[in-house]
N, C-alpha and C positions, 0 to 999 in steps of 0.2 A: 376571274380567278376564284376557285372554290377552296375553302379550308375545311379539312376533315379532321376531327379530333376523336381519338379513341382512348378508352380506359380512364376517362375523367368526365366531370361535369362542371362546367364553368360556373353555373349559377347556384349549385347546391354544394356546400362545403361542410363536411362532418369531420371535426378534428379527431374523432375516435377511430375513423377508418384508417386502415393501413395505407401507406403511400404506394402508388403504382407508377409505372413508367408512363410518360406522356408520348404518344405517337401522333405526329403531325404530318398530314399529307397535303401537299399543295397541287391542285389540278389547275392548269392554266390553258385558256383557249388560245390556240396558236394563231388564229385569225385576228385576235385582238392584241396580240403582242407585236411590238415593233420589230422584234427579232424573228417573228414567224409569219411575216406577210407572204401571202400566196400559198400557205399551207392550211390544211383543214384538220379538225379533230382536237384532241387534248393531249397535253404532256403532263406527266405526274412525277413528283419526287417526294420521297418519304424520309423523315428523320425520327429517331426514337431517343428520348432523353429521360433521365430520372426526374420525376416531378417532385419538387421539394415543398413548395407552399402553394396549395391550390387557391388560397384566397387571393393571391396576387397573379393568378394566371391571366386574368383579363388584361392587365397592364402589359404583361409580356407579349400577348398576342397582338395588341394594338401597335406596339413598337415593331414587332415582327412584320406586320402588314405594311407599316410605313417603310421599312427597309425593303419590302418586296415590290413597291409600287413600280419600279422600272423593269421588273423581271423576276426571276426566281431569287428568293432570299438566300443569302449565304448562311449556311448552318452555323458558322462560327459566331454570328451575332447572337443567335438564340443560346448557344452554349455559354457565351459570355454572361448573359443575363442569368442563366441557370446556375452558373458557378457562383456569382455574386450572391444570389439568394441562398445558395447552399451554405455559404459562409455566414449568413445571417440567420440560420435556422438551427441553432445549436441545441439538439436534444440529447446527444451523447458526445463526449469530448473527442472521440476519434472520427466523427463524421467529416471533419474538414481536413483530415490528414492528407488526402490525395491532392489538396490544393495548397499545401504548405510550400513555401520556398524551399528549395533543396538544401540550402545552407542551414535553415532552421531544423529540418529533419535530421541532418547529420549531427547538429549540435545536441539534439535530444537523445539520439541513439548513442553518441559518445558519452554523454553523462550517464545514461543507463548502464553502459558497459563498464565504465570506471567504478560506479557504485556497486555493480554486480561483483566484479573481481575483488575489490577491497573488502566488501561486506562478507562475501563467502569465505575468504581467507581468514578474516578476523573472527567471525562467528564460529567457524569450525575449530579455530584455535582455542576459543573460549570453552567450547564443549569438550575439547580434548583435555585441557588442563584440569577441568573439573572432574572428569572421569579418571585421569591418570594419577593425580595427587590426592592422597587421603585427606590431607589437611584442608583441601578445598571443598570437601563435602559438608558444607554448612547449610543451614536452612536458607539463608540469603542466596548463596551460590546455586542451590537447587532451583530457586526461582529464576536466577539469571540464566541457568541452562535452558529453562523453558522458553525464556525470551529469545535466546540465541537460536533455538530450534525453529521457532516461528519465523524469525528474521531470515534464517537460511532457506526455508521453504519458499518464501515470497521472493527473495533475491534470485532464486533459481528460475523464476518465471520471467525475469527481465529480458533475456535474449528473445523470447517469443514476443513480448510486448514491444520491444525495440523494432523487431521486424515488422510488426503491425503498423507502427508509426511510419517507418521508412517506405513501405510499399503502399500504404494507404488502404489496405484491406487485410483481412485475416486469412492466411493461407494454410492453416494447420488443421482444419477440420473441427467437427463438433465435439468430439471426445476431449481433445486438448483444450478447447474453449471452456468446457465445463470445469476441467481441472484447474485452469488458471484463475477463473473467476472464483471458484470455491476457495483456493489457497489465498487469494486476496482478502476475502472476507474472514477466513480463519485467522490470518495474520492480524487483521485489524482488531478483531475482538479478543484474540488470545493475548496480544501485546497489551491492550488496555486493561484486561482483567488481571494479567500477571502483575503489571505495575500497581494496580489497586491493591492486590494481595500483598505485594512487597511493602507498600506504604502502611498497610494495617499491621504487618509483621514488625515494622520499625516502631510503630506506635506501641505495640505490646512490649517490645524490648526496652523502650525508653521510659514509658509511663507505668508499666507493670512488670518490673524485673523479676519478681518472685514467680508470677504466673508464667513468665517467659521460659523458665527452666523446664516446665512440663509441656508447654504449647509449641515451643520453637525447636522442633527436632527435624532432622533430615527426612525421616520416614513420613512424618506428617506433612512435610513440604511436598513430597512426591505425591501423596494422596490429593493434596490441594491442586497440584498441577493437572492431575487427571480430571478433577472436577472442572478446572478451567476449560479444558478441551471439550468436555461434554457440554458446558454452557455455550461455548462458541459454536457448537454444532447447531444450536437453535437458529443461527443465521447462515452458517457455512453450508449445511445440507440443503436448505431451500435455494441458496444461491447456485448450488450445483444443479439442482433440478430445473431452475428457471433459466440458467445460462444456455444460450443457443446461438448458432450462427444464423444470422438473418441476411437475406439478400434484398435489401430495400434500396439504399443509395450506395451500392457496393456490398462487399461481403464483410459483415461486422460481427464481432463477438460481443454480445450484449446480454443483459438480463431482460427477459421478456416477461413482463408482469401480466397478470390476467386482466381481462376487460371488466369494467371500463378503466382504461389507463388514467383518465383524468381523476379518478378516485384513488387508485392504488399507488400511483407515483408519489403523491405527497405523504400518504400513510407509510409506505415503505421507507422513504427517505427520512421522515421524521423519527421513526423507530430506530433506524440505524444511527442517526445523530444522537438520540437520547441515550441509547444503551452502549454505544461504542465510544462516546466522548463525554457528553454533558454530565451524566450521572456518575461515571467513574471519576472524572476530574473533580466533581463536588466532594465525593468521598475522600479523595486524596488530599484536597485542600483542608478538610476538617481534621484529618489525621495529622497533617503537618502543623496546623495551627495549634493543636493540643501539644504536640511535641515541642514546638518552639516555646510555648508557655512553660512547659516542664523544664526544659533545658535552661531557661533563664532563672528559674526559681531555685534550682538545685545545682550546687557546684560539683558535687561528686555523686554520680548516679549508682555505681555498683560497689562502692566501698574500696575500690582499687583505682589508683590513677592510671595504670596501664590499661586495665579493662575499660575504664571510662573513656580514655583516649581512642581506643578501638571502636567503642560504641558510637562516639560522635563522628568518627571518620566514616564508618559504614553508613550512618544516617545521612551524612553529607553527600556521599556517593549516590545513594538512592535518590535523594532530592534532586541532584543535578541530572540524573538519567530521566527522571519524571519531567523536569522542567524542559529539557531538550525535546522530549516526546511531545509535550504540549505545544511548544513553539513550531515544531515541524508539521504537526497534524492539524493545527487550528485553521490555517488557510484553506486546505482542501475540504475539511469538514464543513466550513461555512459556505464555500462555493457550491458544494454538492447539495447542501440543504436548500440554498437559494434556487438552484436549478430545479429541484424536485417540487418546490413550492410555486414554480411558474414565473419566477423573475426573468426579466429580459436579459439574457446572456448571449446576444446575437452577434457581437462583433468579433472579427478575427483576433483582435487584441485580447479579448476575454478568453477565447479558446487557447491562445498561446499562454496566457496567465494560468489557465487551468492545467496545462501540461507542466508548467513550472511548479505549481503546487503539488501535483502528483509526484514529480521527481523529488521534491523536498520531503515528502512522506517516505519515499524509498531511501533517501539519504540518511534518514534517522536510523534505519536498520543497519547501515554500515558504520554509523558513528558510535554505537554502543560499545563495541570492543575497544575503541580508542579511549573512551571515557573510563572504562575499567582499568586500562593500562596506566592512565595518568592519576587516577583517584584512589586506587587500591594497591597497597604495597604487595600483598600476596599475589595478585594477578601479575603485577609488574615483575616480580621475582620469577614466577613460573614461566611467563613469556620469555624472560631473559634466558632461563635454563633451556627452553625449547629452541630458541633462535640461535643462541651462541653456546652450544655445548663445548666444553673444553676438557682436555685430560686433567688439567690442574684442578678444575672444580670437582671432577669425578674422584680424583685422588683424595682431595680434602674431605669429601663426603664419606668415602670409604674409610679413611683413617679416623674420622670422627666417630663413625659407627663402631670401629674396632676398639677405640678407647672407651666408648660407652660400655661395650660388652666386657672389657677387661675390668673396669671399675665395678660392674655388677658382680662379676665372679669373685673379685677380691673382697667385696663387702660380704658376700655370702660365706666365704671361707672364714672371715674374721668373726662372723656371727656364730658359726659352728664351733670355732675354737673357744669363743667366750662362753658358750653353753656347756662345753665338755670339761673345761679345766676345773671348775669347782667340784665336779663329780669325781 
């Protein structure tokens, strides 16, 4: 029996080489086979499999030969070994999708769809009320609008990512692959930068109330939002350029870093971790530490109990939003950093945990509107007016507006009379 191997080398393994398919051909002498007595010549069968870890190819082949000792090997044996190795070679979280149990795939897709629907409705409602109501156009709400916009964009990609998980491969082509990867990175950096700016804005409002009168305006908040998107482009644009569909172990939508990958993987992963998570969280922590110190030392910040109550309420809302963001994003940030630094994340359980952490990050995008509704009275009131419009409420608003106009007219007439009588 002769074994012919193509597109690989058992003895020389270079981890920087791209993976290829393994083609195995078995040629068996019919005269030497118990099933081929009385026949002459050779019979051949060929199988082609994705090669996952070349360093373990020798052990696969030895087992394959053992299974082949009585005749032709059943290709199911080799596929079984290949699949188990595939599950233990985690270089991108979606590599094992095609081997997930169907129940797990359905669970992940259902979570994605629920998060997508709830998040899109909630974030679109947040943007609507900020645009619709003049009283909502404050500096803080302009930043919240930016956060809702980034969350809406990334939530719109979940149907495509859910399809990728369910099918085990990317079916949407290269252009959509680039768009989805770019939006993912834009969301990651825009959300973090916006929360950092919101924390700095709260610091100015609490610790420097006089400067806040000039610094904290809706117009300046819009300019800052534009700057946030420009900064996020430092990672979003390269992600779009490097995002590609690769046909290695199936059709995958991944970021293809330049060679040598052993150098650029940890460099890119470390930069993403530092600039999208560690440094912003450090700045946010410093801002809130100074705010807590200020709030404890001064009982009244603005000279008015009503204004002071609103200031503390908004500060508390921003703090809760930031805290939820950190809780939701810390697991995936740590796992992604560990993966790029070469830690052993080979088990199927680890890959499942990675999918859970990714879903947790997306859940954060759908939680923010819920937090606004519970923590901010203005958002709660505007949401109520949008969701439960009633003729009674409209009549009350109209009558209040008419009473205000009547009072203003009466006051003007009285003023005119007072000025003309002495004359």
